[in-house]
N, C-alpha and C positions, 0 to 999 in steps of 0.2 A: 499418358500420366506424367504430370510435372513433378520435378524435384523441388523441394522447399529448402531454403537456407536454414540451417540449424543454428539458432542463436546460442551464445554461451550462457551458461547457467547464471541466473540472476542472483545476486548476493542477498536480496531481500526475499525471504520466504514467509508466506502467509498461509496458515492453515486454520480450518474451522469446521465444526460439526454442529448440527442442530441438537441442542440439549433436549432431553425428553424426560418427563412430560413438560409441555409448555402450558401455562395458564391461559385461558381464553380471554381473560379480562384484566390481568395484572398490568398490561401495557398502558392502560388508561391512567394509572397512577405512578408509573415509573418516573415521570418527570419530577414528582415530589420526592420520591425515595432517593433520587439521584442528586439532590441539592448539595449534600456534603461533598460529593465528587466534583461538582461544578466549582465549588469554592477552592478546593485543594488544587484542582487542575489549572485554575486561573493563575495561581502562583507558580506552579510547576512549569507552565509554558512561558512565563516570564524568565524563569531560570534557564529553560531550554534556549530561549533567544540569546541570552547573555552568553551561555556556554558555546553556542554556535559561533558567535562573534569572536570569542577567544580561540576557538578551534580554527577559524579562518586565518588568523595571524600565525598560529602554530604550524599549520600546513604551509603557509606562504614562506615561512623561514626555515622550516625543518623537514617538509614533505611528510610529516606525520601528524596524526591526531592523537594526543595523549589518551591512553586507554581509559583513564578515569573519566575524562570528558565524554568519550564515546559511550561508555557504559551508562553514564547519567542520562544522556539524551535517548539512548535505547530504552532505558527504564521508563522515561516519561512517555515514549511512544507506546510501550507495552501497556502501561497504565491506561492511557487514552484508548488503546485498542480494546482492552477488556471492558472499559466503561461504555464505549460506543456500541460494542457488541450486545451488551445488556440493554442499552437504551435505544435511541431512535435512528441509529445507522444500520442496525440489523434486526434487533429484537430476537436474537438467536438463543438466548438463555434467560432463565429466571433466577439464576444463581447470582446473588449480589456480588459485584466486583470487589476483590480484596484491595485494601489500601496498601499497595505494594509496588515497588519498582522492579521486583525480581521477575524471574521467568514464569513461575507458577505452572509446572508441567501438567497438572491435572485439569487445567482450565480448558474449556472447549474452543477458545480463541487463542491462537498462538502467533507470535511474531518473532522471527529471528533475522538478524542482520550480521553478515560476516564482517568482522573488523579487518580492514585492509592493512597490509604492512606498510604501504607507502601510498601517498596521494599526490596528484599532479599539482605543481605550483601554478601552472598556466590555467588549468581547468578551474581551480578554486576561484579565479578572478571572474569567470563568466558563467559557470554552470548554474548558479543559483538565480540568475536573471536572464541573460541572453539565450543560453541553450534551453532554458526552461519555459520560454514564452509559449511554444505550442502546447505544452502541458498545462500551463496556467489557464489557457482557454478551455481545454478539455475538462480539467477537474473543476473549473468554475461552473461548467454545465452540470457536472456530477453532483457537486455540493450545493450549488445555488447561491444566490446573493440576497434573496428575500428571506427574512426570518420572522416567524410568528411564534413568539414564546420559545419553546424547545424545538419547533419544527422549522426546517429550512426548505426553501422552494426548489431544491435541486432534484435531479433524477433519483438519487439514492433515497432521499426522503419520501418521494412519491411512491417508489416501489416498496419501501418499508411499511408505509401506511396501508398499501394494498395487501401486503402480507398479513398485517395485523387484522384487517377486516376479514380476510379469508380464515385466519386462525380463529377469530371469534365465532364465525358461523359454521366452520367445518371441523374445528379442533385439530387441524393439520396445517403445517407450514409447507407450502408447495416446494418440492425439492428443486425444480427448475428455476423457480423464482429466487430461492436461496442461493443457488449457484451463480445466478446473474448478479445478485447484490454483493456476494463475496468477491466476484470478479471486479466489480467497480471499486470496492474497498481496496482490493489488492493493487489496482492501478494507482489509486491515491497514495497508498503507503509507499509504493516504489518511488513515486515522484517525491514524496516528502523526504525520504532518506537521501535522495540525490541532491535536493536543494539544501538539505541540512548538512551537506559536506561529509556524509558518512560513507559515500562510495563514489567512484569515478565512472562506473559503468552507466551509460545512458540507458534509462528505463526503456524496455521494449515497447514500441508503439502498437500494442495489441491488447485485446481483452482476454485474459486467461480466466475462464470461469471454473467454478468447482471449489469444494472445500479443502482438498489437498493439492499440493503442487503437481503431483502426477496426473490427477484428474483434470487440473487446470490446463496442463499442456495438451491433453487429449481434447478438451472442450474449448480450445482457443478458437477465436474467429480467425479466418485466413490471414496470413501475414503477407504484406506486400514485399516483394523482393526487388523492386525497381528503385527503391529509395537510395541514392548514392551515399547519403550521410550514414544511414544505418549499415549499409554494406561496408563502408570504410571502418565503422566502429567494430563490426564483426571481425574484419581482417586484422585490425590492431590487436584485438583480444586473443585471436587464435594463433598469432605468431607467424613466422616466415612460411611462405608457401600457401597461406590461406587465400590470398588475393586471387591466385590462379584458380584454386579450387572453387571459390565463390563465383568467379566469372563463368566457370564451366556449368555450375548449377543454374545460373541465370539463363545461359544460352539454351540449356535443355528445357527450362521452364517456358521459354519463348517458342 
């Protein structure tokens, strides 16, 4: 039996549940119902980009992201999360998404990001492009580059359409398929928070499936323990003595 390296807790926490009941056919017209959100989110993401640029210089000179800027970007991500959950990234609820930047505790799709006390001046120069290159490739596959109206040609879009067809004919959203789709969305959101300069922790290169974070950790695909970059990131986060402990774990795994 091998020992796995325990990664530090991710500051980006994504949870979701299937809302019940779900209409068998409402998903056919959600693209029309979602038009007001498309318009508002267009301007919100422009603001998100501007705020991220301001946060870049704030971190570069002060090692801090002003809380007001952090909260605004988190609000935009939460709004987008609820919208995509209603629309064609999940189709997990028929509840019309609120026009809100707030937390909305009763909503079936939740996103929380821990605000860091300090951020690295060095990492802010490279994490949104150089360090993120592997993730850009992966999430490009998840999200797709081809767009036909509201539908994108990525893996998430394909799986969501499969879920919609199954829902139409069986009146049920398959739980395993839901867990996989949420896992893919969780990956994308973790990367988004990292490249938006909201955290210094490198997103774990693994697929955590399931609606809750606890379920996601149990349902994760196996984590590779031989990647020196990830091991060094773990050691840095866990403090003195972690490097020796991590090395012992890897030797036992071999």
